[in-house]
N, C-alpha and C positions, 0 to 999 in steps of 0.2 A: 293730829301724825306729829311721826315722831322717825328721827332719821337717829342713823351712828354710822360709824366710821370704822370699818375694821382692818382696813388698811390703806397706806398712801404708799406709792412706787417712790423708789427711791432716786430713778435716772428719770423722770418725768412726775406730772404734776397728776399722774393715775389716784383713783380711789378707787376703792373696794367697798361698798355700803348699802344699809338695808334702810327704806324706809318702812313703815308702818303704818295701815290704813284700819278703818274697821271694816274695809274688806277683804283684807289678808295684806301681806307683807311682801314687798317688794326688793329683789335685788339689786344694786345697781353695778356699774353702770346697767342700762337698761335702756332696749326700744322698745318704742308704744306701736301698734299696729294701728294704723288710722281707719277709725270706721267712724264715718263724716255723720250718715242721717240711720245711726245706730247700728250697722251691719259692716266688717268689714267683707270688700266686694269681692265675691264668689268666694267666701268661707265661712263655714260653720260654726258656732259658738263650742261645738264639741271639738272642733279641731282645733282651734286658737287654745283650745284648756289639754287637750290631749295630747295632738299632733305638734302641734306648735310650742306647747307650752308656755304662749305670751301669759304674762303677770298684769297686766294692765294695756286696759283700750280706749282710745279716745272717741268723742263725740263730738259736733260741731253745733255751738249755740246757734248760729245762725240758720243754718240746716234745719235742725232740730224745730226752730221756734217757728219757723215754715211750713215745714212737714214733719211727724204729724199734727205738729201744734200742741201748747200748753196744755190747753183742755185735757188732749189723748192722755198724754205722759201723766200728769196730776193725778187723774183717774186710773191708772195702771200704778201707782204707787210710785213714780221714778222708772229713767233706762233702764235701772238694773232689772227690775221685774216685767219691767215693758221687755225688753231684750234676753233676756231670760241669762243673763252675765251674772256670777255673784263674785265678782276679782274687783278689784279696783278700777275707776276709770276716773278719765281728765277731761274735763271738755274745756275747747279753745271757745273765746270770749266772742269769736267774730267780727274780729275787727281786722285780721289778713281777708277774710269773705267779702267784708264790705268795703276794703282797699282796692283788692281786684275787679270790684263795680264802678269802674273810673266814672263811666259814663252814666250810672245812672244811682248816682247818691252825691249828698251833701253835706262837707264836715262844716259843725259851727260847734262852739265852745258847750253847746246845749247836751250836743249828740251829733248822731248821724241821719239825716234823711236818705232814705233808702226804696229803691223801687224791687220788687220780687221778679227775682228772673225766670219766679215761675210762669204766675199770670197778671204781672205789672201794676199789682197790688203798691199801695202807698206804707211804708212802717217807722216806726223811730225808734232808735235805738239811743238811749242814755247808759252813764257810767249806775246810774241805781236801777234802770228796770233790768241790763243785762245782767246786774248779782240778781235779781226777782228770777231773772227767768232758770239763769243756772242752777239756783235752788230747787226752784222747780223741775228741774231734769235730773238735780241728784247727784251729781258726780261728786266723786270723793277729794278730788283736786280741782278747782276750779282758777279760770285766768282772770283778772282784771283787764278791763276794756281798755284799749292803746289803738293810736293810729301806726299803722306799719306804713313808712317811709318808701315813694321807689327806689329804686335805680337805676341810674345815677340820679342826683338831688342836690340841689345846693347847699351851703351852710345855713344859708338863710332859713330855706324852708325846713329844714334838718332841725336847725334849736327849736323855731317857735313850734314844729309838731311832738320835738320832744318835751315840752314847758306846757303842752296843751296835756299831755300824755299824763304828766308829772301831775298837774292837777284833777284831773279824770280819776286818776289811781288815787287823792285823796279821799274823793267821791266814793269811791268802790269800798273802800274799805270802811267810810263811816255806815253806808248800807249795811255792808259785808258785819258789821260789828255789832249791828243795831236791830239786824231778826235771828232767827234763828231755822237750823235746819228742818227739815216738812216728812222723813220719814224715818228718823230714830238713830241714825249715825251722825258723825263730824264730818263736817266740812272743811279745808282750807281753801284759801287763797293764798297766789302766788303773783307780783307783780310782775312787771315787763320792763327788761331795759329796753330803751332805743337809742336811738344814734346815729344812725346810716353809718358810712363809713369814714366818719369825724372822732381823732382821737380825744380831743376836750371834750365833744357829746358825750361821748362812752363814759367818760372818767365820772364827767358829773352825773350821770341817770343811772350809772352802777351805785356811784357813792348813795343819789336822793335813794335809790331801792331799796339797798342795805339799812340807810338809817330809818326806816317802816318797820327792820326786825318782822318780817311775817316768815313763817316754817320753810317756806323756800323761796326759791327767786328763779326767773324764765330769764331769757337773751332773745331776744324777739330783732326782727327787719334783719334779717342776715340769709343767706343762701334766695336772695330776690334777683340773683342776677351781677354780684360783683365776681370777682377772681377767687377764685380759692384762699388765695395765699392773704387777702384782705378778711377774708371772714376769718380765719385764722390771727388773723393777729388781732381785730375785734374782738373775738374770743379771750385768747387767752389775758386782754389787754382785762377786761371785765372777772375772769375767774379769779384772776388777784384782788380785785376789790371784793367782789361780794363774800360774805361771810365763810370762811371753810366748814362750819361745823353746819351748812343748810345745805338740800340739795339744789343743784342747777342742771337746771332744763333748758334747751339750746332749740329752739321753737324750727322746724319745718328740715331738720336736716339727717340724712341725706345719703351720699353712696356709703357705700363701705369703709373708704379710704378715708370721705370728710369724718364718718365717725370713728374709727380708730384714731385719726390725727386730735378728733377734739376731747376724745375720752385724757389722750397724754396732754391736754392744756387744761383739765380740770373739769370737766361736763360729767353730770351722772344720768341726766334723761335726754332723748332724742325720740323724734317721731317724722315721718315722712312718707308721703304716699307712693316715692319713688318704688320700692318691693312689687307692691301689688298693680300701682299702676302700668310698670314695666313689664310685669307678668301677662297681662294680657296681651300687651303687644307684643313677645316673645321674646324679652332680652330675660335674660339668668343668671343671677348671681350663683357661683362658683366658688368654692377654695382653694381652685387654681386660676378663676378668670372669671371674664363674663365670656357669654353664649348667647349667641342670636339662632336660635333654634330653627330657625326658619332656613336657614343657610344648605345649601344641596350635602354639603359634605357633613350632615347629622342624618341624612336619610336612611342608611343601613347600618349605625353607632346603633346597636344593641345593649352599648353598656350604660347603667346608671346616670342619671343626670347628674350628682355629683359624684366621683367615683369613688371619694373618701365616704361614701355613703353618712352624711352628717347629718339627713332631714328625712323625714317620714312615710316621702315620696321617695326616697333614693333605692328603696329595698323593693319599689313596687312597679317602677315606670323605667324604661327606655329613655334612651336622647330621638332614637330613632322613634319611636312609640311615641312622645309626645309631639314632635315635628309634624308626624301626620296628623295627629290631632290638629294643629295649632293652621295648618296649610287648609285644613278642611272646615277648618271655623266653627269646629267643637264646642260647645259648650264645656266640655269636662278639659278643655285645656287652658284657658283663664284658670276651674278650680283646681287643678296639680299645679301649676303655674308658680299660682298666687301661692298655695299651700309649701311648695318647694322656697319662692324668695323669702316667706316673712321666717322660717323652719331658718333658713340660714339669714338672716339679719339678728335670731335671736339667737343660734351658736355663736355668732360671732363676737355678740357682748358679754356671753355667759363664758367662753374663751378669755375676753380680755380679765375679764374678773379671775378668771380660775389666776391666768400669768402676772395679777396684779398681789392677788392674796401668795406666790410662792416666790414673788421677786423676779420674774424674770420677764415682764411686760414689755418692755423698750423690746431688748431683742427680737421677741416675738413678734412687735408692732411691725420694727422695720422689717420683717422678712413676707409679713405678711400683705405690705403693703403693696411691694413689688409683685405679688401675686393678682391681688386681687384687681391691679389695676391694667391687667393681662387681656387681651382679646384673643381668643380660643377659635 
């Protein structure tokens, strides 16, 4: 994997760059649609490629390990061939999912024992076998195995967890560097910065992660319930330490406003389930603000979902029609809304990139943030 920076904004820390992988190039800043089980919910791969214009999607190690399972993925030739997505894929190591199974897992120095949410079967993830699993899944970018601490947690727990994450990282790197990719293309390992909302821990973790000199780095353990101001503070602190010539990935973030603010702090890559999850519940993100399509006010509004027509579906469907489908619980509602929201997120990061390159990012961002948080 190679990363180049085309331009850095003069009034902020925003960067426009390019990540080159064996499955194609990714212009940054970038938003990555979440395809937990190998599919982005309610969206075809052709729509991701042609309409949403996604350049990279996510899969999740925990879920893909359980279903369809490693044997099937291996026989298919990896996730790219299994789901017919011929562009880059990133896999989360499963650390966050295991963290969320607080009543069904046990964390030890060796790894994590957990109970499947599907059938109650027992499993054990270690830094080593998570690397092997992600080799089999075949993502272009794979994540180190870490513990995502809950919010709030005390300093003592956060420090202990962070130190274990660092020890796990060394084991991940040793395993990754001693094995080869399985399907004829290169894979890249990203370490993850932890440390909850404690400045001293975040500094220590960022310095430790940077010292491993991997091709890219991630920031984890944020957007888990802490106030947005603390998330931004920790993000800026970490970005100032992580190498400037490597891509920075802020995991699980977030709202359109979160993304623009984090781009201004130096983040290059984002993912979040919010655009698709909120879409299925009738919440739409537009260039003028947020729409709850269930509201009566849209019943006879025959204007496009986003009146600026920035996404593929905006030229086809009205607010009134989408409201009708949503209220009627038609499956097509989830599909239209998901394509719209993902298209909007990709439009937003592309516009951010354009404004960085043109030297107008800061005033554009400040104007957009006022609009994006507005409830229509």
